C-alpha positions as a Markdown table, in Angstrom:
| # | Residue | x | y | z |
|---|---|---|---|---|
| 1 | Met | -0.2 | 0.0 | -0.1 |
| 2 | Thr | 1.2 | 3.3 | -1.0 |
| 3 | Ser | 1.3 | 6.2 | 1.4 |
| 4 | Pro | -0.8 | 9.2 | 0.8 |
| 5 | Tyr | 2.4 | 11.4 | -0.1 |
| 6 | Asp | 3.4 | 8.8 | -2.4 |
| 7 | Arg | 0.1 | 8.9 | -4.1 |
| 8 | Leu | 0.1 | 12.4 | -4.6 |
| 9 | Gly | 3.6 | 12.4 | -5.6 |
| 10 | Ile | 4.9 | 14.9 | -3.0 |
| 11 | Ala | 7.3 | 14.9 | -0.4 |
| 12 | Pro | 5.9 | 14.7 | 3.6 |
| 13 | Asp | 7.5 | 18.2 | 4.3 |
| 14 | Ala | 5.5 | 19.8 | 1.6 |
| 15 | Thr | 3.8 | 22.9 | 2.1 |
| 16 | Pro | -0.1 | 23.2 | 2.1 |
| 17 | Ala | 0.3 | 25.2 | -1.6 |
| 18 | Gln | 2.3 | 22.4 | -2.7 |
| 19 | Leu | 0.1 | 19.8 | -1.6 |
| 20 | Lys | -2.8 | 21.5 | -3.1 |
| 21 | Ala | -0.8 | 22.0 | -6.5 |
| 22 | Ala | -0.2 | 18.2 | -6.6 |
| 23 | Tyr | -3.7 | 17.2 | -5.5 |
| 24 | His | -5.3 | 19.2 | -8.5 |
| 25 | Ala | -2.5 | 18.1 | -11.2 |
| 26 | Lys | -3.5 | 14.5 | -10.0 |
| 27 | Leu | -7.2 | 15.3 | -10.5 |
| 28 | Arg | -6.4 | 16.6 | -13.8 |
| 29 | Glu | -4.3 | 13.6 | -14.7 |
| 30 | Phe | -6.9 | 11.2 | -13.6 |
| 31 | Pro | -10.5 | 12.6 | -14.1 |
| 32 | Ala | -13.4 | 10.9 | -12.0 |
| 33 | His | -15.5 | 10.0 | -15.3 |
| 34 | Ser | -12.9 | 8.1 | -16.9 |
| 35 | His | -10.6 | 7.0 | -13.8 |
| 36 | Pro | -13.1 | 6.7 | -11.0 |
| 37 | Glu | -10.9 | 4.3 | -8.7 |
| 38 | Glu | -7.6 | 6.4 | -9.1 |
| 39 | Phe | -9.9 | 9.5 | -8.5 |
| 40 | Lys | -11.2 | 8.1 | -5.3 |
| 41 | Ala | -7.7 | 7.2 | -4.0 |
| 42 | Ile | -6.2 | 10.5 | -4.8 |
| 43 | Arg | -9.2 | 12.2 | -2.9 |
| 44 | Ser | -8.5 | 9.8 | 0.2 |
| 45 | Ala | -4.9 | 10.5 | 0.1 |
| 46 | Tyr | -5.7 | 14.3 | 0.0 |
| 47 | Asp | -8.3 | 14.2 | 2.9 |
| 48 | Ala | -5.8 | 11.9 | 5.0 |
| 49 | Ile | -3.3 | 14.5 | 4.5 |
| 50 | Arg | -5.5 | 17.5 | 5.4 |
| 51 | Asn | -7.1 | 15.6 | 8.3 |
| 52 | Gly | -3.8 | 14.6 | 9.7 |
| 53 | Glu | -2.5 | 18.4 | 9.6 |
| 54 | Ala | -5.8 | 19.5 | 11.0 |
| 55 | Ala | -5.4 | 16.7 | 13.9 |
| 56 | Lys | -1.9 | 17.9 | 14.4 |
| 57 | Ala | -2.7 | 21.2 | 14.6 |
| 58 | Asp | -5.5 | 20.4 | 17.1 |
| 59 | Asp | -2.9 | 18.5 | 19.2 |
| 60 | Asp | -0.5 | 21.3 | 19.2 |
| 61 | Phe | -3.4 | 23.6 | 20.5 |
| 62 | Leu | -4.1 | 21.3 | 23.4 |
| 63 | Gln | -0.5 | 21.0 | 24.3 |
| 64 | Phe | 0.2 | 22.0 | 27.9 |
| 65 | Arg | 2.2 | 25.2 | 28.1 |
| 66 | Pro | 3.4 | 26.5 | 31.7 |
| 67 | Leu | 2.3 | 30.0 | 32.5 |
| 68 | Glu | 5.0 | 32.5 | 33.5 |
| 69 | Val | 3.6 | 34.5 | 36.3 |
| 70 | Ser | 5.2 | 37.0 | 38.6 |
| 71 | Phe | 3.5 | 38.5 | 41.7 |
| 72 | Asp | 4.4 | 41.9 | 43.4 |
| 73 | Ser | 5.2 | 41.1 | 46.8 |
| 74 | Glu | 4.0 | 44.3 | 48.1 |
| 75 | Gln | 0.6 | 43.9 | 46.4 |
| 76 | Leu | 0.3 | 40.4 | 47.8 |
| 77 | Gln | 0.9 | 41.5 | 51.3 |
| 78 | Gln | -1.6 | 44.4 | 51.1 |
| 79 | Leu | -4.2 | 41.9 | 49.8 |
| 80 | Arg | -3.3 | 39.3 | 52.6 |
| 81 | Gln | -3.8 | 42.0 | 55.3 |
| 82 | Lys | -7.0 | 43.3 | 53.7 |
| 83 | Val | -8.3 | 39.7 | 53.6 |
| 84 | Leu | -7.3 | 38.8 | 57.2 |
| 85 | Ser | -8.9 | 42.1 | 58.4 |
| 86 | Gln | -12.3 | 41.0 | 56.9 |
| 87 | Leu | -12.1 | 37.7 | 58.6 |
| 88 | Ala | -11.2 | 39.2 | 62.0 |
| 89 | Ile | -14.0 | 38.0 | 64.2 |
| 90 | Ser | -14.2 | 38.1 | 68.0 |
| 91 | Val | -15.2 | 35.1 | 70.1 |
| 92 | Asp | -18.4 | 36.7 | 71.1 |
| 93 | Asp | -19.4 | 37.6 | 67.6 |
| 94 | Leu | -18.7 | 34.0 | 66.7 |
| 95 | Ile | -21.0 | 32.7 | 69.4 |
| 96 | Arg | -23.7 | 35.3 | 68.4 |
| 97 | Glu | -23.6 | 34.3 | 64.7 |
| 98 | Thr | -23.6 | 30.4 | 65.6 |
| 99 | Phe | -26.6 | 30.5 | 67.7 |
């Protein structure tokens, strides 16, 4: 069995423009009305390459990329103080809120 690249006569590192040009050249060489089997094989080879590129693009999109984050220690300390001041509650207030 030949690979889709061999069927279209292109290298695996061909650009999308080269892929499209080779596909159309093969379709002109093997028209559907006179070469139906070859036409189907060419079409399936083109679809396989295109779907493979789309799947690769999807895989690249879903790759984990670590985030680079930096915190300003002064702002972080201010936020911590603000949160702690809102959480400060006396024992009497706690008992009153509980019962």
